[in-house]
FINUKE-487232 format. One record per atom (N, C-alpha, C): residue number from 0; residue in three letters; x, y, z; atom name. Coordinates in Angstrom, 2 decimals, padded with zeros to 5 digits, m for minus. Layout:
// FINUKE-487232
kolfi	drendren	c1	c2	c3	gugu
NUM	ALA	X	Y	Z	CA $
...
END
This chain:
// FINUKE-487232
kolfi	drendren	c1	c2	c3	gugu
0	UNK	071.17	036.22	009.88	N $
0	UNK	070.66	035.86	008.45	CA $
0	UNK	069.50	034.81	008.48	C $
1	UNK	069.77	033.86	009.39	N $
1	UNK	068.60	032.78	009.51	CA $
1	UNK	067.41	033.32	009.91	C $
2	UNK	067.50	034.18	010.91	N $
2	UNK	066.26	034.80	011.68	CA $
2	UNK	065.44	035.75	010.54	C $
3	UNK	066.35	036.36	009.88	N $
3	UNK	065.84	037.34	008.83	CA $
3	UNK	064.96	036.62	007.79	C $
4	UNK	065.49	035.47	007.26	N $
4	UNK	064.77	034.63	006.23	CA $
4	UNK	063.52	034.08	006.88	C $
5	UNK	063.61	033.50	008.06	N $
5	UNK	062.52	032.95	008.77	CA $
5	UNK	061.41	033.94	009.01	C $
6	UNK	061.74	035.08	009.30	N $
6	UNK	060.78	036.25	009.56	CA $
6	UNK	060.13	036.53	008.25	C $
7	UNK	060.85	036.51	007.01	N $
7	UNK	060.26	036.99	005.78	CA $
7	UNK	059.24	035.79	005.45	C $
8	UNK	059.55	034.61	005.59	N $
8	UNK	058.60	033.52	005.35	CA $
8	UNK	057.33	033.60	006.19	C $
9	UNK	057.58	033.94	007.42	N $
9	UNK	056.29	034.11	008.30	CA $
9	UNK	055.47	035.26	007.82	C $
10	UNK	056.10	036.31	007.52	N $
10	UNK	055.28	037.57	006.98	CA $
10	UNK	054.56	037.16	005.66	C $
11	UNK	055.22	036.48	004.75	N $
11	UNK	054.57	036.08	003.60	CA $
11	UNK	053.49	035.26	003.79	C $
12	UNK	053.76	034.31	004.61	N $
12	UNK	052.45	033.28	005.01	CA $
12	UNK	051.30	034.07	005.67	C $
13	UNK	051.70	035.07	006.64	N $
13	UNK	050.60	035.72	007.20	CA $
13	UNK	049.80	036.56	006.18	C $
14	UNK	050.56	037.33	005.23	N $
14	UNK	049.99	038.10	004.23	CA $
14	UNK	049.10	037.19	003.35	C $
15	UNK	049.57	036.02	002.98	N $
15	UNK	048.92	035.19	002.00	CA $
15	UNK	047.58	034.64	002.78	C $
16	UNK	047.63	034.38	003.99	N $
16	UNK	046.44	033.94	004.80	CA $
16	UNK	045.40	035.08	004.75	C $
17	UNK	045.96	036.28	005.13	N $
17	UNK	044.96	037.31	005.31	CA $
17	UNK	044.40	037.62	003.97	C $
18	UNK	045.00	037.48	002.82	N $
18	UNK	044.40	037.79	001.47	CA $
18	UNK	043.43	036.64	001.24	C $
19	UNK	043.69	035.39	001.54	N $
19	UNK	042.78	034.31	001.42	CA $
19	UNK	041.39	034.57	002.24	C $
20	UNK	041.68	035.10	003.45	N $
20	UNK	040.51	035.28	004.28	CA $
20	UNK	039.53	036.23	003.73	C $
21	UNK	040.26	037.45	003.27	N $
21	UNK	039.46	038.46	002.63	CA $
21	UNK	038.70	038.11	001.40	C $
22	UNK	039.30	037.36	000.60	N $
22	UNK	038.68	036.76	m000.64	CA $
22	UNK	037.48	035.83	m000.36	C $
23	UNK	037.83	034.89	000.58	N $
23	UNK	036.60	034.04	001.12	CA $
23	UNK	035.39	034.79	001.57	C $
24	UNK	035.86	035.80	002.40	N $
24	UNK	034.67	036.64	003.01	CA $
24	UNK	034.04	037.43	002.10	C $
25	UNK	034.73	037.98	000.94	N $
25	UNK	034.05	038.59	m000.03	CA $
25	UNK	033.17	037.83	m000.96	C $
26	UNK	033.63	036.42	m001.24	N $
26	UNK	032.94	035.56	m001.92	CA $
26	UNK	031.76	035.03	m001.23	C $
27	UNK	031.81	034.84	000.13	N $
27	UNK	030.74	034.38	000.90	CA $
27	UNK	029.48	035.49	000.99	C $
28	UNK	030.04	036.65	001.02	N $
28	UNK	029.06	037.81	000.98	CA $
28	UNK	028.43	037.87	m000.24	C $
29	UNK	029.21	037.91	m001.41	N $
29	UNK	028.44	037.87	m002.74	CA $
29	UNK	027.56	036.75	m003.02	C $
30	UNK	028.03	035.57	m002.35	N $
30	UNK	027.19	034.38	m002.49	CA $
30	UNK	025.83	034.56	m001.86	C $
31	UNK	025.95	035.14	m000.65	N $
31	UNK	024.51	035.32	000.15	CA $
31	UNK	023.69	036.38	m000.62	C $
32	UNK	024.25	037.38	m001.29	N $
32	UNK	023.52	038.46	m001.83	CA $
32	UNK	023.02	037.92	m003.31	C $
33	UNK	023.56	036.75	m003.76	N $
33	UNK	023.16	036.22	m004.95	CA $
33	UNK	021.58	035.89	m004.96	C $
34	UNK	020.86	036.12	m005.97	N $
34	UNK	019.55	035.89	m005.88	CA $
34	UNK	019.13	034.71	m006.77	C $
35	UNK	018.11	034.04	m006.53	N $
35	UNK	017.62	032.87	m007.35	CA $
35	UNK	017.14	033.35	m008.69	C $
36	UNK	017.84	033.15	m009.81	N $
36	UNK	017.50	033.57	m010.97	CA $
36	UNK	016.79	032.49	m011.79	C $
37	UNK	016.97	031.23	m011.39	N $
37	UNK	016.30	030.11	m012.21	CA $
37	UNK	016.12	028.86	m011.34	C $
38	UNK	015.00	028.28	m011.65	N $
38	UNK	014.78	027.05	m010.77	CA $
38	UNK	014.86	025.79	m011.82	C $
39	UNK	015.96	024.87	m011.76	N $
39	UNK	015.99	023.78	m012.51	CA $
39	UNK	015.67	022.50	m011.70	C $
40	UNK	014.49	021.78	m012.17	N $
40	UNK	013.97	020.61	m011.39	CA $
40	UNK	014.47	019.39	m012.32	C $
41	UNK	015.05	018.60	m011.61	N $
41	UNK	015.43	017.29	m012.31	CA $
41	UNK	014.83	016.13	m011.48	C $
42	UNK	013.91	015.28	m012.20	N $
42	UNK	013.14	014.20	m011.56	CA $
42	UNK	013.76	012.95	m012.13	C $
43	UNK	014.18	012.02	m011.21	N $
43	UNK	014.66	010.63	m011.55	CA $
43	UNK	013.50	009.86	m011.95	C $
44	UNK	013.53	009.55	m013.43	N $
44	UNK	012.49	008.74	m013.90	CA $
44	UNK	013.04	007.31	m014.39	C $
45	UNK	014.16	006.99	m013.84	N $
45	UNK	014.85	005.73	m014.31	CA $
45	UNK	013.90	004.55	m014.08	C $
46	UNK	013.01	004.59	m013.13	N $
46	UNK	012.24	003.52	m012.78	CA $
46	UNK	010.90	003.71	m013.39	C $
47	UNK	010.78	004.71	m014.23	N $
47	UNK	009.52	005.03	m014.94	CA $
47	UNK	008.30	005.46	m014.22	C $
48	UNK	008.56	005.70	m012.96	N $
48	UNK	007.33	006.26	m012.07	CA $
48	UNK	007.01	007.78	m012.18	C $
49	UNK	006.15	008.04	m012.99	N $
49	UNK	005.94	009.49	m013.21	CA $
49	UNK	004.66	009.95	m012.40	C $
50	UNK	004.72	009.92	m011.18	N $
50	UNK	003.85	010.44	m010.17	CA $
50	UNK	003.58	012.04	m010.25	C $
51	UNK	005.00	012.55	m010.48	N $
51	UNK	005.08	013.97	m010.28	CA $
51	UNK	005.82	014.60	m011.44	C $
52	UNK	005.55	015.81	m011.84	N $
52	UNK	006.14	016.46	m013.01	CA $
52	UNK	006.79	017.69	m012.44	C $
53	UNK	007.55	018.47	m013.28	N $
53	UNK	008.32	019.79	m012.91	CA $
53	UNK	007.27	020.73	m012.18	C $
54	UNK	006.18	020.92	m012.71	N $
54	UNK	005.27	021.88	m012.20	CA $
54	UNK	004.76	021.42	m010.61	C $
55	UNK	004.56	020.16	m010.41	N $
55	UNK	004.18	019.78	m009.33	CA $
55	UNK	005.33	020.11	m008.25	C $
56	UNK	006.53	019.89	m008.50	N $
56	UNK	007.54	020.15	m007.67	CA $
56	UNK	007.75	021.62	m007.36	C $
57	UNK	007.67	022.45	m008.36	N $
57	UNK	007.58	023.84	m008.25	CA $
57	UNK	006.56	024.42	m007.34	C $
58	UNK	005.24	023.70	m007.36	N $
58	UNK	004.17	024.08	m006.50	CA $
58	UNK	004.57	023.67	m005.00	C $
59	UNK	005.24	022.63	m004.81	N $
59	UNK	005.62	022.23	m003.42	CA $
59	UNK	006.72	023.14	m003.04	C $
60	UNK	007.63	023.55	m003.77	N $
60	UNK	008.64	024.56	m003.26	CA $
60	UNK	008.13	025.89	m003.04	C $
61	UNK	007.02	026.24	m003.92	N $
61	UNK	006.50	027.70	m003.74	CA $
61	UNK	005.44	027.67	m002.52	C $
62	UNK	005.30	026.49	m001.83	N $
62	UNK	004.30	026.58	m000.78	CA $
62	UNK	002.92	026.97	m001.31	C $
63	UNK	002.60	026.44	m002.53	N $
63	UNK	001.24	026.61	m003.18	CA $
63	UNK	001.07	028.21	m003.32	C $
64	UNK	002.01	028.76	m003.77	N $
64	UNK	001.91	030.17	m004.20	CA $
64	UNK	002.18	031.17	m003.08	C $
65	UNK	002.42	030.85	m001.97	N $
65	UNK	002.45	031.80	m000.87	CA $
65	UNK	003.85	032.43	m000.80	C $
66	UNK	004.82	031.71	m001.53	N $
66	UNK	006.24	032.25	m001.58	CA $
66	UNK	006.59	032.31	m003.05	C $
67	UNK	007.57	033.21	m003.48	N $
67	UNK	008.08	033.21	m004.66	CA $
67	UNK	009.59	033.15	m004.69	C $
68	UNK	010.27	032.07	m005.18	N $
68	UNK	011.51	031.87	m004.99	CA $
68	UNK	012.38	032.71	m005.88	C $
69	UNK	011.89	032.91	m007.09	N $
69	UNK	012.92	033.80	m007.98	CA $
69	UNK	012.86	035.15	m007.42	C $
70	UNK	014.33	035.55	m007.68	N $
70	UNK	014.66	036.95	m007.20	CA $
70	UNK	014.80	036.93	m005.70	C $
71	UNK	014.81	035.83	m005.06	N $
71	UNK	014.95	035.85	m003.57	CA $
71	UNK	016.43	035.65	m003.35	C $
72	UNK	017.17	036.36	m002.46	N $
72	UNK	018.41	036.20	m002.09	CA $
72	UNK	018.66	035.00	m001.56	C $
73	UNK	019.89	034.17	m001.88	N $
73	UNK	020.22	033.04	m001.38	CA $
73	UNK	020.09	032.85	000.21	C $
74	UNK	020.51	034.02	000.87	N $
74	UNK	020.58	033.97	002.41	CA $
74	UNK	019.20	033.82	003.01	C $
75	UNK	018.16	034.07	002.22	N $
75	UNK	016.77	033.78	002.83	CA $
75	UNK	016.13	032.54	002.35	C $
76	UNK	017.11	031.61	001.49	N $
76	UNK	016.54	030.46	001.13	CA $
76	UNK	017.13	029.27	001.96	C $
77	UNK	016.42	028.57	002.74	N $
77	UNK	016.88	027.48	003.65	CA $
77	UNK	016.63	026.29	002.89	C $
78	UNK	017.57	025.76	002.19	N $
78	UNK	017.62	024.41	001.46	CA $
78	UNK	017.10	023.15	002.09	C $
79	UNK	017.44	023.09	003.38	N $
79	UNK	016.92	021.95	004.32	CA $
79	UNK	015.50	021.95	004.52	C $
80	UNK	014.86	023.16	004.72	N $
80	UNK	013.51	023.39	004.75	CA $
80	UNK	012.76	023.13	003.47	C $
81	UNK	013.17	023.64	002.38	N $
81	UNK	012.76	023.39	001.15	CA $
81	UNK	012.67	021.93	000.74	C $
82	UNK	013.84	021.16	001.19	N $
82	UNK	013.86	019.71	000.90	CA $
82	UNK	012.86	018.96	001.73	C $
83	UNK	012.65	019.33	002.92	N $
83	UNK	011.70	018.75	003.87	CA $
83	UNK	010.28	018.94	003.34	C $
84	UNK	010.05	020.21	002.67	N $
84	UNK	008.87	020.40	002.14	CA $
84	UNK	008.36	019.65	001.05	C $
85	UNK	009.49	019.35	000.19	N $
85	UNK	009.23	018.40	m001.00	CA $
85	UNK	009.03	017.01	m000.55	C $
86	UNK	009.86	016.66	000.39	N $
86	UNK	009.98	015.16	000.92	CA $
86	UNK	008.61	014.73	001.61	C $
87	UNK	007.88	015.79	002.00	N $
87	UNK	006.61	015.59	002.73	CA $
87	UNK	005.49	015.12	001.82	C $
88	UNK	005.76	015.26	000.48	N $
88	UNK	004.90	014.65	m000.53	CA $
88	UNK	005.00	013.14	m000.37	C $
89	UNK	003.81	012.38	m000.53	N $
89	UNK	004.00	010.91	m000.31	CA $
89	UNK	004.57	010.22	m001.58	C $
90	UNK	004.67	010.96	m002.73	N $
90	UNK	005.13	010.27	m003.92	CA $
90	UNK	006.67	010.69	m004.16	C $
91	UNK	007.36	011.32	m003.06	N $
91	UNK	008.70	011.74	m003.21	CA $
91	UNK	009.39	010.87	m002.18	C $
92	UNK	010.52	010.19	m002.78	N $
92	UNK	011.39	009.24	m001.81	CA $
92	UNK	012.48	010.10	m001.25	C $
93	UNK	013.07	010.96	m002.12	N $
93	UNK	014.18	011.85	m001.70	CA $
93	UNK	014.33	013.02	m002.43	C $
94	UNK	015.04	014.05	m001.93	N $
94	UNK	015.06	015.41	m002.61	CA $
94	UNK	016.44	016.06	m002.09	C $
95	UNK	017.26	016.52	m003.04	N $
95	UNK	018.39	017.49	m002.79	CA $
95	UNK	018.35	018.63	m003.40	C $
96	UNK	018.64	019.76	m002.75	N $
96	UNK	018.56	021.10	m003.42	CA $
96	UNK	019.86	021.78	m003.10	C $
97	UNK	020.56	022.35	m004.21	N $
97	UNK	021.80	023.05	m004.07	CA $
97	UNK	021.64	024.44	m004.79	C $
98	UNK	022.40	025.35	m004.09	N $
98	UNK	022.47	026.66	m004.80	CA $
98	UNK	023.68	026.85	m005.61	C $
99	UNK	023.63	027.15	m006.95	N $
99	UNK	024.67	027.43	m007.76	CA $
99	UNK	025.20	028.77	m007.92	C $
100	UNK	026.41	029.03	m007.98	N $
100	UNK	026.89	030.51	m008.02	CA $
100	UNK	026.36	031.29	m009.22	C $
101	UNK	025.85	030.75	m010.17	N $
101	UNK	025.13	031.50	m011.32	CA $
101	UNK	023.80	031.83	m011.00	C $
102	UNK	023.18	031.62	m009.92	N $
102	UNK	021.86	031.87	m009.45	CA $
102	UNK	020.90	030.92	m009.72	C $
103	UNK	021.31	029.76	m010.17	N $
103	UNK	020.57	028.68	m010.42	CA $
103	UNK	020.15	027.62	m009.12	C $
104	UNK	018.89	027.53	m008.85	N $
104	UNK	018.44	026.70	m007.68	CA $
104	UNK	018.29	025.20	m008.43	C $
105	UNK	019.16	024.38	m007.99	N $
105	UNK	019.03	023.03	m008.66	CA $
105	UNK	018.39	022.03	m007.73	C $
106	UNK	017.22	021.48	m008.23	N $
106	UNK	016.36	020.65	m007.34	CA $
106	UNK	016.47	019.30	m007.86	C $
107	UNK	016.93	018.23	m007.20	N $
107	UNK	016.97	016.84	m007.62	CA $
107	UNK	015.87	016.15	m006.83	C $
108	UNK	015.00	015.37	m007.45	N $
108	UNK	013.94	014.57	m006.96	CA $
108	UNK	013.96	013.12	m007.34	C $
109	UNK	013.77	012.14	m006.47	N $
109	UNK	013.57	010.82	m006.79	CA $
109	UNK	012.13	010.44	m006.37	C $
110	UNK	011.39	009.88	m007.13	N $
110	UNK	010.06	009.48	m006.78	CA $
110	UNK	009.94	007.99	m006.12	C $
111	UNK	008.92	007.80	m005.55	N $
111	UNK	008.76	006.45	m004.91	CA $
111	UNK	008.67	005.40	m005.92	C $
112	UNK	008.96	004.22	m005.39	N $
112	UNK	008.99	002.97	m006.42	CA $
112	UNK	008.08	001.92	m005.80	C $
113	UNK	006.87	002.01	m006.24	N $
113	UNK	005.91	000.92	m005.57	CA $
113	UNK	006.14	m000.55	m006.40	C $
114	UNK	006.01	m001.65	m005.46	N $
114	UNK	006.29	m002.96	m006.05	CA $
114	UNK	004.91	m003.69	m006.15	C $
115	UNK	004.00	m003.12	m005.30	N $
115	UNK	002.58	m003.91	m005.28	CA $
115	UNK	001.55	m002.90	m005.13	C $
116	UNK	000.28	m003.23	m005.67	N $
116	UNK	m000.75	m002.42	m005.52	CA $
116	UNK	m001.72	m003.43	m004.67	C $
117	UNK	m002.08	m002.90	m003.59	N $
117	UNK	m003.00	m003.66	m002.71	CA $
117	UNK	m004.45	m003.25	m002.83	C $
118	UNK	m005.21	m004.17	m002.95	N $
118	UNK	m006.57	m003.80	m003.24	CA $
118	UNK	m007.53	m004.41	m001.98	C $
119	UNK	m008.16	m003.68	m001.42	N $
119	UNK	m009.05	m004.15	m000.29	CA $
119	UNK	m010.55	m003.78	m000.43	C $
120	UNK	m011.34	m004.26	000.50	N $
120	UNK	m012.68	m003.83	000.42	CA $
120	UNK	m013.07	m002.48	000.61	C $
121	UNK	m012.30	m001.81	001.45	N $
121	UNK	m012.56	m000.43	001.81	CA $
121	UNK	m011.48	000.52	001.40	C $
122	UNK	m010.28	000.12	000.98	N $
122	UNK	m009.27	001.02	000.43	CA $
122	UNK	m008.16	000.32	m000.49	C $
123	UNK	m007.52	001.17	m001.31	N $
123	UNK	m006.57	000.64	m002.19	CA $
123	UNK	m005.34	001.56	m002.05	C $
124	UNK	m004.20	001.07	m002.18	N $
124	UNK	m002.94	001.73	m002.08	CA $
124	UNK	m001.82	000.94	m002.68	C $
125	UNK	m000.63	001.66	m002.74	N $
125	UNK	000.57	000.86	m003.08	CA $
125	UNK	001.49	000.74	m001.97	C $
126	UNK	002.46	m000.30	m002.15	N $
126	UNK	003.60	m000.24	m001.13	CA $
126	UNK	004.78	m000.63	m001.82	C $
127	UNK	005.93	000.05	m001.19	N $
127	UNK	007.32	m000.10	m001.75	CA $
127	UNK	007.93	m001.24	m001.09	C $
128	UNK	009.24	m001.38	m001.44	N $
128	UNK	009.97	m002.46	m001.06	CA $
128	UNK	010.00	m002.59	000.51	C $
129	UNK	010.02	m001.54	001.22	N $
129	UNK	010.00	m001.51	002.66	CA $
129	UNK	008.72	m001.65	003.37	C $
130	UNK	007.67	m001.66	002.63	N $
130	UNK	006.29	m001.86	003.07	CA $
130	UNK	005.63	m000.45	003.35	C $
131	UNK	006.25	000.55	002.84	N $
131	UNK	005.76	001.97	003.12	CA $
131	UNK	004.48	002.12	002.25	C $
132	UNK	003.57	002.62	002.90	N $
132	UNK	002.24	002.77	002.28	CA $
132	UNK	002.37	004.14	001.36	C $
133	UNK	001.92	003.82	000.16	N $
133	UNK	001.85	004.89	m000.92	CA $
133	UNK	000.40	005.17	m001.47	C $
134	UNK	m000.11	006.27	m001.53	N $
134	UNK	m001.45	006.48	m001.99	CA $
134	UNK	m001.60	006.20	m003.45	C $
135	UNK	m002.91	006.05	m003.94	N $
135	UNK	m003.03	006.09	m005.36	CA $
135	UNK	m002.96	007.48	m005.94	C $
136	UNK	m002.69	007.57	m007.27	N $
136	UNK	m002.49	008.76	m007.91	CA $
136	UNK	m003.53	008.94	m009.08	C $
137	UNK	m004.06	010.05	m009.23	N $
137	UNK	m004.98	010.29	m010.39	CA $
137	UNK	m004.13	010.53	m011.68	C $
138	UNK	m002.87	010.87	m011.50	N $
138	UNK	m002.05	011.32	m012.62	CA $
138	UNK	m001.25	010.06	m013.28	C $
139	UNK	m000.96	009.05	m012.53	N $
139	UNK	m000.18	007.96	m012.94	CA $
139	UNK	m000.46	006.59	m012.15	C $
140	UNK	m000.55	005.48	m013.03	N $
140	UNK	m000.82	004.12	m012.41	CA $
140	UNK	000.33	003.26	m012.98	C $
141	UNK	001.33	002.93	m012.02	N $
141	UNK	002.25	002.10	m012.48	CA $
141	UNK	001.66	000.54	m012.63	C $
142	UNK	002.45	m000.10	m013.46	N $
142	UNK	002.13	m001.53	m013.69	CA $
142	UNK	002.83	m002.34	m012.72	C $
143	UNK	002.14	m002.98	m011.87	N $
143	UNK	002.85	m003.83	m010.85	CA $
143	UNK	001.90	m004.82	m010.27	C $
144	UNK	002.51	m005.71	m009.54	N $
144	UNK	001.78	m006.82	m008.98	CA $
144	UNK	000.67	m006.30	m008.08	C $
145	UNK	m000.49	m007.20	m008.06	N $
145	UNK	m001.68	m006.81	m007.34	CA $
145	UNK	m001.73	m007.83	m006.11	C $
146	UNK	m001.98	m007.35	m005.03	N $
146	UNK	m002.21	m008.06	m003.85	CA $
146	UNK	m003.66	m007.64	m003.23	C $
147	UNK	m004.58	m008.74	m003.30	N $
147	UNK	m006.03	m008.51	m002.84	CA $
147	UNK	m006.11	m009.25	m001.48	C $
148	UNK	m006.87	m008.46	m000.61	N $
148	UNK	m007.31	m009.10	000.69	CA $
148	UNK	m008.28	m008.45	001.28	C $
149	UNK	m009.12	m009.15	002.02	N $
149	UNK	m010.19	m008.63	002.80	CA $
149	UNK	m009.58	m007.63	003.90	C $
150	UNK	m008.59	m008.06	004.48	N $
150	UNK	m007.98	m007.25	005.66	CA $
150	UNK	m006.59	m006.64	004.94	C $
151	UNK	m006.58	m005.41	004.74	N $
151	UNK	m005.32	m004.72	004.10	CA $
151	UNK	m004.47	m004.17	005.17	C $
152	UNK	m004.69	m004.37	006.40	N $
152	UNK	m003.86	m003.85	007.52	CA $
152	UNK	m002.56	m004.89	007.67	C $
153	UNK	m001.49	m004.22	007.44	N $
153	UNK	m000.11	m004.98	007.50	CA $
153	UNK	000.90	m004.39	008.53	C $
154	UNK	001.50	m005.16	009.20	N $
154	UNK	002.57	m004.82	010.15	CA $
154	UNK	003.87	m005.30	009.76	C $
155	UNK	004.53	m004.77	008.79	N $
155	UNK	005.59	m005.39	008.22	CA $
155	UNK	006.86	m005.28	009.14	C $
156	UNK	006.70	m004.37	010.24	N $
156	UNK	007.87	m004.41	011.23	CA $
156	UNK	007.85	m005.35	012.31	C $
157	UNK	006.64	m005.69	012.69	N $
157	UNK	006.54	m006.54	013.87	CA $
157	UNK	005.97	m007.91	013.75	C $
158	UNK	005.02	m008.05	012.69	N $
158	UNK	004.39	m009.25	012.58	CA $
158	UNK	005.17	m010.30	011.43	C $
159	UNK	005.54	m011.30	012.03	N $
159	UNK	006.33	m012.18	011.31	CA $
159	UNK	005.81	m012.70	009.94	C $
160	UNK	004.45	m013.07	009.94	N $
160	UNK	003.85	m013.48	008.73	CA $
160	UNK	003.85	m012.32	007.66	C $
161	UNK	003.57	m011.14	008.18	N $
161	UNK	003.58	m009.96	007.30	CA $
161	UNK	005.01	m009.77	006.69	C $
162	UNK	006.01	m009.89	007.57	N $
162	UNK	007.32	m009.89	006.94	CA $
162	UNK	007.72	m010.76	005.91	C $
163	UNK	007.28	m012.05	006.16	N $
163	UNK	007.51	m013.09	005.16	CA $
163	UNK	006.60	m012.66	003.91	C $
164	UNK	005.58	m012.25	003.95	N $
164	UNK	004.67	m011.84	002.88	CA $
164	UNK	005.52	m010.63	002.05	C $
165	UNK	006.16	m009.73	002.80	N $
165	UNK	006.75	m008.66	002.13	CA $
165	UNK	008.04	m009.25	001.33	C $
166	UNK	008.63	m010.19	002.02	N $
166	UNK	009.88	m010.84	001.35	CA $
166	UNK	009.60	m011.58	000.10	C $
167	UNK	008.30	m012.21	000.09	N $
167	UNK	007.78	m012.86	m001.09	CA $
167	UNK	007.49	m011.79	m002.19	C $
168	UNK	006.82	m010.75	m001.71	N $
168	UNK	006.40	m009.76	m002.81	CA $
168	UNK	007.71	m009.14	m003.47	C $
169	UNK	008.75	m008.80	m002.58	N $
169	UNK	009.88	m008.23	m003.12	CA $
169	UNK	010.58	m009.30	m004.06	C $
170	UNK	010.65	m010.59	m003.64	N $
170	UNK	011.08	m011.66	m004.52	CA $
170	UNK	010.60	m011.68	m005.94	C $
171	UNK	009.27	m011.62	m005.87	N $
171	UNK	008.57	m011.69	m007.21	CA $
171	UNK	008.72	m010.29	m008.00	C $
172	UNK	008.82	m009.15	m007.42	N $
172	UNK	008.97	m007.90	m008.05	CA $
172	UNK	010.49	m007.75	m008.68	C $
173	UNK	011.37	m008.62	m007.99	N $
173	UNK	012.79	m008.44	m008.54	CA $
173	UNK	013.28	m009.58	m009.28	C $
174	UNK	012.32	m010.59	m009.48	N $
174	UNK	012.77	m011.75	m010.32	CA $
174	UNK	011.93	m011.76	m011.60	C $
175	UNK	012.51	m011.45	m012.74	N $
175	UNK	011.95	m011.28	m014.04	CA $
175	UNK	010.87	m012.23	m014.53	C $
176	UNK	011.31	m013.63	m014.38	N $
176	UNK	010.40	m014.57	m014.79	CA $
176	UNK	009.12	m014.61	m013.77	C $
177	UNK	009.18	m014.42	m012.55	N $
177	UNK	007.96	m014.45	m011.63	CA $
177	UNK	007.20	m013.08	m012.05	C $
178	UNK	007.86	m012.07	m012.14	N $
178	UNK	007.32	m010.68	m012.31	CA $
178	UNK	006.50	m010.75	m013.70	C $
179	UNK	006.95	m011.56	m014.60	N $
179	UNK	006.25	m011.52	m015.93	CA $
179	UNK	005.03	m012.46	m015.97	C $
180	UNK	005.04	m013.53	m015.02	N $
180	UNK	003.85	m014.45	m015.01	CA $
180	UNK	002.93	m014.23	m013.97	C $
181	UNK	003.30	m013.89	m012.85	N $
181	UNK	002.24	m013.66	m011.77	CA $
181	UNK	001.78	m012.21	m011.86	C $
182	UNK	000.34	m012.22	m011.83	N $
182	UNK	m000.28	m010.94	m011.90	CA $
182	UNK	m001.08	m010.46	m010.57	C $
183	UNK	m001.43	m011.49	m009.88	N $
183	UNK	m002.00	m011.17	m008.64	CA $
183	UNK	m001.99	m012.23	m007.58	C $
184	UNK	m001.88	m011.88	m006.28	N $
184	UNK	m001.96	m012.75	m005.16	CA $
184	UNK	m003.12	m012.38	m004.25	C $
185	UNK	m003.92	m013.40	m003.87	N $
185	UNK	m005.02	m013.08	m003.14	CA $
185	UNK	m004.63	m013.71	m001.70	C $
186	UNK	m004.69	m012.91	m000.63	N $
186	UNK	m004.41	m013.44	000.66	CA $
186	UNK	m005.75	m013.58	001.45	C $
187	UNK	m006.00	m014.65	002.06	N $
187	UNK	m007.13	m015.18	002.75	CA $
187	UNK	m006.63	m015.76	004.04	C $
188	UNK	m006.77	m015.02	005.22	N $
188	UNK	m006.13	m015.46	006.47	CA $
188	UNK	m004.67	m015.83	006.14	C $
189	UNK	m004.32	m017.12	006.38	N $
189	UNK	m003.02	m017.68	006.18	CA $
189	UNK	m002.60	m018.31	004.82	C $
190	UNK	m003.68	m018.14	003.97	N $
190	UNK	m003.56	m018.78	002.57	CA $
190	UNK	m003.36	m017.69	001.54	C $
191	UNK	m002.47	m018.13	000.53	N $
191	UNK	m002.16	m017.18	m000.62	CA $
191	UNK	m002.71	m017.94	m001.94	C $
192	UNK	m003.38	m017.33	m002.71	N $
192	UNK	m003.79	m017.83	m004.04	CA $
192	UNK	m003.17	m017.09	m004.92	C $
193	UNK	m002.34	m017.77	m005.92	N $
193	UNK	m001.57	m016.98	m006.92	CA $
193	UNK	m002.16	m017.16	m008.31	C $
194	UNK	m002.44	m015.99	m008.86	N $
194	UNK	m003.00	m015.96	m010.26	CA $
194	UNK	m001.88	m015.66	m011.31	C $
195	UNK	m001.79	m016.56	m012.33	N $
195	UNK	m000.79	m016.36	m013.29	CA $
195	UNK	m001.50	m015.59	m014.58	C $
196	UNK	m000.58	m015.43	m015.52	N $
196	UNK	m001.12	m014.75	m016.78	CA $
196	UNK	m002.11	m015.64	m017.52	C $
197	UNK	m001.95	m016.88	m017.49	N $
197	UNK	m002.75	m017.80	m018.40	CA $
197	UNK	m003.74	m018.51	m017.43	C $
198	UNK	m003.45	m018.84	m016.25	N $
198	UNK	m004.51	m019.62	m015.48	CA $
198	UNK	m004.21	m019.29	m013.96	C $
199	UNK	m005.19	m019.83	m013.20	N $
199	UNK	m005.05	m019.62	m011.69	CA $
199	UNK	m003.81	m020.44	m011.20	C $
END
């Protein structure tokens, strides 16, 4: 009697496992055959940096018109490659793409957050909290601290003076009272001249 009950339990477990495998296989096949019906782009504007809009992201995903994502089966859409394509844009900090079962391709993008605008004799650009160089944009100009210098080459990874300068810039950018009063810093060799809202 004991062996009979045990055998029945094992058969039931086997049948249940087999049914589960079949269902999962069917779902996976159906998922692969699902086509992209809609592209939903969500851009994180919490920091107010509107360097890119939805149309810009669509152009990046569509490889400037050489590909068309809509009606493309999921199995032909490599989300990692698409994410890398979007992240290659200098105004994108991060990107996540997911395929939803209803055929919607969800694209989440976070734009870069500059803390300083660097003004030099030959070039101008932004830098973020880590010292990453960000180009100027024709579409959007964020309000941030200005750092002017004759020499705008910085080595924030290896040069100790540049590391200290970046720490100072981050401190100002994240401290409300200094952020409100300091508008510009001019760097000349090892000297810094600070310009306030009302006076030098």
